[in-house]
C-alpha positions as CSV (number, residue, x, y, z in Angstrom):
1,M,-7.4,3.0,-14.7
2,A,-8.0,5.2,-11.7
3,T,-6.4,8.6,-11.3
4,A,-3.6,9.2,-8.8
5,A,-6.1,11.3,-6.6
6,E,-8.6,8.4,-6.5
7,L,-5.8,5.9,-5.6
8,R,-4.5,8.2,-2.9
9,A,-8.1,8.4,-1.4
10,R,-8.2,4.6,-1.3
11,R,-4.7,4.5,0.3
12,D,-5.7,7.1,2.9
13,A,-8.9,5.1,3.8
14,L,-6.8,1.9,4.2
15,T,-4.2,3.5,6.4
16,A,-6.8,5.1,8.6
17,Q,-8.6,1.8,9.1
18,R,-5.4,0.0,9.7
19,S,-4.4,2.3,12.5
20,S,-7.9,2.0,14.0
21,G,-7.7,-1.8,14.0
22,V,-10.8,-2.3,11.9
23,A,-10.5,-4.7,8.9
24,R,-13.5,-3.2,6.9
25,V,-12.7,-0.3,4.6
26,S,-15.3,1.8,2.7
27,Y,-14.6,4.2,-0.2
28,D,-16.6,5.4,-3.2
29,G,-19.6,3.5,-1.9
30,K,-17.8,0.2,-1.9
31,T,-16.9,-1.8,1.2
32,V,-14.0,-4.3,1.4
33,D,-13.4,-6.7,4.3
34,Y,-9.8,-7.7,4.9
35,R,-8.8,-10.8,6.9
36,S,-5.6,-9.4,8.5
37,V,-3.4,-6.4,9.0
38,T,-0.9,-8.1,6.6
39,E,-3.5,-8.2,3.9
40,I,-4.1,-4.4,4.4
41,D,-0.4,-3.8,4.3
42,R,-0.1,-5.6,0.9
43,A,-3.0,-3.6,-0.4
44,V,-1.3,-0.4,0.6
45,E,1.9,-1.5,-1.1
46,A,0.0,-2.3,-4.2
47,L,-1.7,1.1,-4.2
48,D,1.7,2.8,-3.7
49,R,2.9,1.0,-6.9
50,E,-0.3,2.1,-8.8
51,I,0.1,5.7,-7.6
52,A,3.7,5.7,-8.7
53,A,2.8,4.4,-12.1
54,A,0.0,6.9,-12.5
55,E,2.4,9.7,-11.7
56,G,5.0,8.4,-14.1
57,R,7.6,7.4,-11.5
58,R,8.7,4.1,-10.2
59,I,9.4,2.9,-6.6
60,V,13.0,2.1,-6.2
61,R,13.9,-0.7,-3.8
62,Q,17.5,-1.2,-3.0
63,V,19.0,-4.4,-1.5
64,R,22.5,-4.2,-0.2
65,V,24.4,-7.4,0.6
66,T,27.5,-7.2,2.7
67,T,29.6,-10.1,3.7
68,A,32.7,-10.5,5.7
69,K,34.9,-13.5,6.5
70,A,36.2,-13.4,10.0
71,L,39.2,-15.6,10.7
């Protein structure tokens, strides 16, 4: 398993490429071609989960549902 620092470097490379509009990302001598921005976003989210796991914390997602019945 990669260290948190290595995972952060990958994430930084992905976010930099996403903002530049280029779908090809290189890190550690490897190159990955992504098909869309959505695919890059999913990769960033996966890296966020891996970084959290490597640091011993979890990502908390909260969903709040509110309903009201208007008469």
